[in-house]
C-alpha positions in Angstrom: 165.7 91.7 204.6 166.8 95.3 202.5 164.5 96.8 199.9 165.4 95.4 196.4 166.6 97.8 194.0 164.5 96.3 190.6 161.1 95.1 191.2 159.9 92.9 188.4 156.2 93.9 187.6 154.9 91.6 185.0 151.0 92.1 184.2 149.2 89.0 182.0 145.9 87.7 180.5 145.3 84.8 179.0 148.8 83.7 178.8 148.5 80.1 179.5 151.4 79.4 177.2 154.2 82.1 177.8 153.7 82.8 181.3 155.8 80.3 182.7 158.7 81.0 181.0 158.2 84.8 181.2 158.1 84.4 185.7 161.2 81.8 185.3 163.1 84.6 183.0 162.6 87.1 186.2 163.4 84.8 189.1 166.5 83.4 186.9 168.3 86.2 186.8 171.9 86.1 188.5 171.3 89.6 190.0 169.6 89.3 194.1 168.5 92.0 194.8 164.8 91.7 193.2 161.3 90.8 193.7 159.2 89.6 191.3 155.4 90.5 191.1 152.7 88.9 188.7 149.2 90.8 188.5 146.7 88.0 186.2 144.3 90.5 184.8 141.7 88.2 185.1 142.5 85.2 182.8 139.7 83.0 181.4 142.3 80.2 180.8 145.1 78.0 182.8 147.5 81.4 183.5 146.2 81.4 186.9 146.7 77.3 188.0 150.5 77.9 186.4 151.6 81.0 188.4 150.4 79.2 191.9 153.0 77.1 191.5 155.6 79.5 191.9 154.8 79.6 195.6 156.3 82.2 197.7 158.9 83.2 195.6 156.9 85.6 193.2 154.2 88.1 194.8 151.1 86.6 193.5 147.9 88.9 192.9 144.9 87.9 190.8 142.0 90.4 189.6 138.6 88.5 189.6 137.5 90.1 186.2 139.9 91.9 183.3 140.5 95.0 184.2 143.0 96.1 181.5 146.8 95.9 181.2 147.2 99.5 182.6 145.2 98.4 186.2 147.0 95.4 185.9 150.3 97.5 185.9 149.6 99.7 188.2 148.6 97.5 190.9 151.8 95.6 190.4 153.8 98.7 191.2 151.9 99.8 194.4 152.9 96.2 195.8 157.0 96.8 194.9 159.1 98.0 196.8 162.0 98.3 194.5 163.9 102.2 193.4 163.1 101.0 190.0 160.2 99.2 188.0 160.6 96.4 185.2 157.8 96.3 183.5 157.3 93.0 181.7 154.8 91.5 179.9 153.1 88.2 180.5 154.4 86.8 177.0 157.8 88.2 176.6 161.1 87.4 178.4 164.4 88.7 179.7 167.8 87.8 179.0 169.7 86.3 181.6 172.3 89.3 181.9 169.3 91.7 182.0 168.6 92.8 185.2 172.7 92.9 185.9 173.0 95.2 183.6 170.0 97.7 184.5 171.1 98.0 188.3 174.7 98.5 186.8 173.4 101.5 184.7 171.3 102.6 187.3 174.1 102.4 189.9 175.9 104.1 188.1 173.8 107.4 186.1 170.4 107.1 188.6 168.2 107.7 185.6 164.6 108.5 185.9 164.4 106.2 183.0 166.1 103.4 181.0 165.0 101.9 177.5 165.8 98.6 177.0 166.4 96.8 173.5 164.2 94.0 172.5 165.0 91.3 170.1 161.9 89.6 168.4 161.9 85.5 168.5 159.0 83.5 167.2 157.7 80.4 168.9 159.6 78.6 171.8 162.9 81.0 173.5 165.9 81.2 171.5 168.7 79.9 173.3 170.9 82.3 175.8 173.6 84.0 174.2 177.0 84.6 175.7 177.0 87.0 178.7 177.8 90.1 176.9 181.2 92.2 178.4 180.0 95.6 177.8 176.7 97.5 177.3 176.5 100.4 174.8 174.1 103.1 176.0 173.2 107.1 175.5 172.6 109.1 178.1 170.2 112.1 177.6 168.5 114.8 180.0 164.8 113.4 179.5 163.2 111.6 177.1 162.3 114.3 174.8 165.7 115.0 174.2 166.1 111.7 172.6 168.2 111.2 169.0 168.0 107.8 168.1 164.8 105.6 166.9 163.5 102.7 170.0 161.2 100.5 169.5 157.8 101.2 172.0 157.7 97.9 174.5 156.3 98.0 177.8 159.1 94.9 178.5 161.8 97.2 177.6 160.7 99.7 180.1 162.4 100.9 183.0 161.2 103.7 185.3 162.3 104.9 188.7 159.8 104.1 191.0 159.3 107.6 192.7 158.7 109.2 189.1 156.4 106.9 188.2 154.1 107.2 190.9 154.6 111.3 191.0 153.4 111.1 186.9 150.2 109.1 187.8 151.0 106.1 186.9 149.7 104.2 183.4 146.6 105.6 182.3 143.8 102.8 182.8 141.7 104.3 179.8 143.9 103.8 177.1 145.2 100.7 175.7 146.7 101.2 172.3 149.6 103.6 172.7 149.5 103.2 176.6 153.5 103.5 177.1 153.7 106.3 174.7 151.4 107.5 176.7 153.0 107.3 179.5 156.2 108.9 178.1 154.7 111.9 177.5 153.8 111.9 181.4 157.5 111.7 181.6 159.1 113.3 178.9 160.7 116.0 181.0 161.2 114.2 184.5 164.7 113.3 184.2 167.8 111.3 182.6 167.3 109.1 180.2 169.0 106.1 179.2 168.8 104.3 175.9 170.4 100.9 175.8 171.7 99.9 172.2 173.2 96.7 172.4 173.1 94.3 174.0 169.6 92.9 174.0 167.8 93.0 176.8 164.2 91.2 176.4 162.9 88.5 174.2 159.5 90.3 172.4 157.6 87.4 172.0 155.8 87.5 167.5 152.5 85.8 167.5 149.0 85.8 166.6 147.4 88.1 169.2 150.2 90.7 169.4 148.2 94.2 170.0 150.7 95.5 167.4 149.3 93.9 164.7 145.8 95.6 165.1 147.1 98.7 163.0 143.1 101.0 163.1 143.2 101.2 167.0 146.6 102.4 167.4 145.5 105.1 165.3 142.3 105.9 167.5 145.2 105.8 170.0 147.1 108.7 168.6 143.9 110.4 168.6 143.5 110.5 172.1 147.3 111.3 172.8 147.2 114.1 170.7 143.4 115.1 172.4 145.5 114.8 176.0 147.8 116.5 174.5 146.0 119.4 173.2 143.7 119.8 176.5 146.9 120.7 178.5 147.3 116.9 180.6 151.0 116.0 179.6 153.8 118.3 182.0 155.9 121.1 180.5 153.6 123.8 179.3 154.4 126.0 176.4 157.5 125.4 177.5 158.2 121.9 175.4 155.3 122.2 173.3 157.6 122.0 170.1 159.6 119.1 171.2 156.4 117.2 172.3 155.0 118.1 168.9 158.2 117.2 166.8 158.0 113.7 169.2 154.0 113.4 167.8 155.6 114.0 164.4 157.3 110.9 164.5 154.1 108.9 165.7 151.7 110.0 163.4 154.3 109.3 160.6 154.6 106.1 161.9 151.0 105.1 162.0 149.8 106.6 158.5 152.9 104.6 156.7 151.4 101.6 158.7 148.0 102.2 157.2 148.9 102.7 153.8 151.3 99.8 154.2 148.7 97.4 155.6 145.3 98.4 153.2 143.6 100.9 155.5 144.1 103.7 153.1 141.5 106.5 154.7 142.4 106.3 158.0 146.3 106.8 156.8 145.5 109.2 154.2 142.9 110.7 157.2 145.6 111.0 159.5 147.8 112.5 157.5 145.4 115.7 156.5 144.5 115.8 160.3 148.4 116.5 161.5 150.7 116.7 158.7 152.5 119.4 160.3 153.9 117.7 163.0 155.5 115.1 160.0 157.5 118.6 158.9 158.3 119.3 163.1 159.4 115.3 163.2 161.4 116.1 160.0 162.8 119.2 160.7 164.2 117.9 164.2 165.6 114.8 162.2 167.6 117.8 159.8 168.7 119.3 163.2 170.3 116.4 164.7 172.0 115.6 161.6 173.4 118.8 161.3 174.7 119.1 165.2 175.4 115.5 165.4 173.4 113.0 167.6 174.3 112.2 171.5 177.5 110.0 171.5 177.4 106.8 172.3 179.1 105.6 176.2 180.4 101.9 177.1 180.0 100.3 180.1 181.7 97.3 181.1 179.9 94.9 183.0 180.3 93.5 186.1 181.1 89.6 185.9 180.0 88.9 189.6 176.0 90.1 190.4 175.9 94.0 191.4 175.0 94.0 195.0 172.4 97.0 196.4 172.5 99.1 199.9 170.2 100.7 200.2 
């Protein structure tokens, strides 16, 4: 069998109520050149029993104990054969057109990174929208050149497998700000596509969403800053200003979240410690307004599934 173009890697932990919809959203994609890999991160509920019902239609492996999302995603990536990795959390779901859309973009542009677009949903997944006729996106030379906002969501991340492995994959010692950490590793790795429309992922909102925990995310920001200071991320001094401006946006966002949710001490402490990064982010945004953003491009979507011949 030819190697697939896309490997969907699903990591899950105690997602009994969500995992069936997540896996089915990948399996039911009208795109043939794919594989679906699911790693259960030591769930203590009925998640493994749900996953066994899919049989040979998925590659399923289970950790005997919880090792963290980074370890689960890395293990799934190590089993993948596709040229591109499509990450999906066990409580989210792909829209029916997503893999065909991704395939057309990566075939046409050969990016290192592709950033999808999420729609929030509450409770059950909404009905599928009509198939889109086109995709609007922006192309950048690398991630740090991005001049439009993007909601940091693991389930919207598509990355060339070779680049992912070269970067060392997910850092298994960090969970809060994990995707920001990975994108710092890949910040100058190569061409990045940002999808503006249509939506590609249903991001489920529920009481156990990690993003609701503000203080651990602020600690995660400090972790990223320490790693940058210690030279962990590629690019060195040549790309320091660009990275610092990106950090400024991250610091501002979590400072604002902390203050708005009542964690005043944490928010103002973050502001006092890294205020100059926010200044750099503001200056970069001002420069973008003067010079203009990268243009939006449109690609017509094929009605039939995209084939891939490696």
